[in-house]
C-alpha positions in Angstrom: -13.1 39.2 -4.6 -12.0 42.7 -3.6 -12.0 45.6 -6.1 -8.4 47.0 -6.6 -7.7 50.4 -5.1 -8.1 53.2 -7.7 -10.3 51.1 -10.0 -12.8 53.1 -12.1 -15.6 51.4 -14.0 -14.9 51.5 -17.7 -11.1 50.9 -17.4 -11.4 47.1 -17.4 -9.9 45.3 -20.5 -12.3 44.3 -23.3 -12.1 41.8 -26.1 -12.1 43.5 -29.4 -13.5 42.3 -32.7 -10.8 42.2 -35.3 -11.0 45.0 -37.9 -12.8 44.1 -41.1 -14.6 41.1 -39.4 -18.0 40.3 -40.8 -20.4 37.9 -39.1 -20.6 34.7 -41.1 -17.0 34.6 -42.1 -15.9 32.5 -39.1 -14.7 28.9 -40.0 -17.3 26.1 -39.5 -17.3 22.3 -39.7 -19.1 21.1 -42.9 -21.1 17.9 -43.1 -20.2 16.0 -46.3 -22.6 16.2 -49.2 -25.0 13.3 -49.4 -24.3 12.3 -45.7 -27.3 10.6 -44.1 -27.3 9.7 -40.4 -26.8 6.0 -39.9 -24.4 5.6 -42.8 -21.3 6.1 -40.7 -19.0 3.0 -40.5 -19.2 0.7 -37.6 -17.8 -2.7 -36.4 -20.1 -5.5 -37.0 -20.6 -8.5 -34.7 -20.2 -11.9 -36.5 -23.3 -13.8 -37.3 -24.2 -16.5 -34.6 -21.9 -14.8 -32.1 -22.9 -15.5 -28.5 -21.2 -13.7 -25.6 -18.9 -16.2 -23.8 -17.9 -18.0 -27.0 -14.9 -15.8 -27.7 -11.5 -17.6 -27.6 -9.5 -17.5 -24.3 -5.9 -18.4 -23.5 -5.7 -21.4 -21.1 -2.8 -22.1 -18.8 -1.4 -25.6 -19.3 -1.8 -28.0 -16.4 1.4 -28.3 -14.2 2.6 -24.9 -15.5 5.2 -23.2 -13.2 6.1 -19.5 -13.7 9.6 -19.2 -15.1 9.4 -22.4 -17.2 8.0 -20.7 -20.2 10.3 -20.6 -23.3 12.2 -17.4 -23.8 11.9 -15.2 -26.9 15.3 -16.4 -28.1 14.1 -20.0 -28.2 14.8 -22.9 -25.8 18.5 -23.3 -25.1 19.9 -26.7 -24.2 23.1 -26.3 -22.4 25.7 -28.9 -23.2 28.8 -29.1 -21.0 31.9 -31.1 -21.8 32.9 -33.3 -18.9 36.4 -32.3 -17.7 36.6 -35.1 -15.2 35.5 -38.8 -15.3 32.1 -40.2 -16.4 30.8 -42.8 -14.0 27.3 -44.3 -14.3 26.2 -41.5 -16.7 27.3 -38.8 -14.3 30.3 -36.5 -14.7 32.6 -36.1 -11.7 35.0 -33.1 -11.7 37.7 -32.4 -9.1 38.0 -28.7 -8.2 41.4 -28.1 -6.5 40.5 -24.5 -5.5 40.1 -24.2 -1.8 36.5 -23.0 -1.0 34.1 -23.1 1.9 31.4 -25.7 1.5 28.7 -23.2 0.4 31.0 -21.6 -2.1 32.0 -25.0 -3.4 28.3 -25.7 -4.0 27.9 -22.4 -5.9 30.9 -23.3 -8.0 29.3 -26.6 -9.0 26.0 -25.1 -9.8 27.6 -22.6 -12.1 29.5 -25.4 -13.8 26.5 -27.2 -15.3 22.7 -27.7 -15.0 21.7 -29.8 -12.0 25.3 -29.9 -10.7 25.9 -30.5 -7.0 28.7 -31.5 -4.7 29.2 -35.2 -5.3 27.3 -37.9 -3.3 29.1 -41.3 -2.8 26.7 -44.2 -2.9 29.0 -47.2 -3.4 32.5 -48.4 -2.5 33.4 -48.6 -6.2 32.4 -45.0 -6.8 34.4 -43.9 -3.7 37.5 -45.7 -5.0 37.2 -44.0 -8.4 36.8 -40.6 -6.8 39.8 -41.1 -4.7 41.7 -42.0 -7.9 40.3 -38.8 -9.5 41.5 -36.6 -6.7 45.0 -38.2 -6.5 45.3 -38.7 -10.3 45.6 -42.4 -9.8 47.9 -42.0 -6.8 50.3 -39.7 -8.5 49.3 -36.7 -6.3 49.1 -36.4 -2.6 45.5 -36.4 -1.4 44.0 -33.1 -0.2 41.1 -32.5 2.1 38.1 -32.5 -0.2 34.4 -31.7 0.2 31.9 -34.2 -0.8 28.2 -33.4 -0.9 27.3 -34.6 2.6 25.9 -32.8 5.6 25.6 -34.0 9.2 22.9 -32.5 11.3 21.7 -33.8 14.7 23.9 -36.9 14.2 22.0 -37.6 10.9 24.0 -37.6 7.6 22.4 -36.9 4.2 23.5 -36.0 0.7 22.6 -32.5 -0.6 21.5 -33.9 -4.0 18.9 -36.1 -2.3 20.7 -39.4 -3.0 20.0 -42.3 -0.7 22.6 -42.7 2.1 23.6 -46.3 1.2 27.3 -46.2 1.8 29.9 -44.5 4.1 33.6 -44.7 4.9 33.8 -42.8 8.2 37.1 -42.6 10.1 36.8 -44.7 13.3 35.0 -42.7 15.9 33.3 -40.4 13.4 31.0 -38.6 13.0 31.1 -37.6 16.7 29.3 -34.3 16.6 28.4 -32.3 19.7 26.9 -29.2 18.1 23.5 -28.2 16.8 25.1 -26.5 13.8 25.3 -28.6 10.6 28.8 -29.9 9.7 30.0 -31.0 6.3 31.6 -34.1 5.0 35.3 -34.2 3.9 37.6 -37.0 2.9 41.3 -37.7 3.1 41.9 -37.3 6.8 45.5 -38.3 7.7 46.2 -39.3 4.1 43.5 -42.0 4.1 40.3 -41.8 2.1 38.3 -41.8 5.4 35.5 -39.4 5.8 35.3 -36.9 8.7 32.8 -34.1 9.5 34.2 -30.6 9.6 33.1 -27.0 10.0 31.4 -26.0 6.7 33.3 -22.6 6.7 36.7 -24.3 6.3 38.2 -24.1 2.9 38.7 -27.4 1.0 39.0 -28.7 -2.5 35.8 -30.3 -3.8 34.2 -32.7 -6.3 31.2 -31.7 -8.4 28.8 -34.1 -10.0 26.1 -33.7 -12.7 24.2 -36.0 -15.1 25.4 -36.4 -18.6 22.6 -36.1 -21.2 22.5 -38.6 -24.0 
């Protein structure tokens, strides 16, 4: 540390004692009367306590994060079916023209566990045709079902078994590695054909009805 230019010893600031101060008048901390060391309060350990016996929170078996109940309580969503109930599933026709993926998003926003409809029997197929055409009163429109064809292999997006089909003769005749999606009502028939998933079609949603 350098000494400032012009510095003279004795000019440095000093701490002054206040006027009228007498030693012994400074404040002090007092020990309470009658205090004896060892009488201060403390937290006691319960009798018979052994380390490792304290309670712990266990995680239930099969627990998945995100399945815990919310603070507001468990909400059970009930949706009124606006279409037709068939075999304890609700089927709803959506006339809005959407790409396949957007139609899936629409269904999933409609109800819990909703997907584009799978068609697993001839009776179900006939009833869905009637749903789309209002019993034959309306002209059929190209409509997405929940089927995807990849590498010449067809499957339902909801995991249903592929136990029925009504392909237009010569279909599906796919020569592309890109998945294509299942539509019905080609040339005013209820036949199924495979089309580019980005095309916009009407669609049918399906979801289970809770008892």
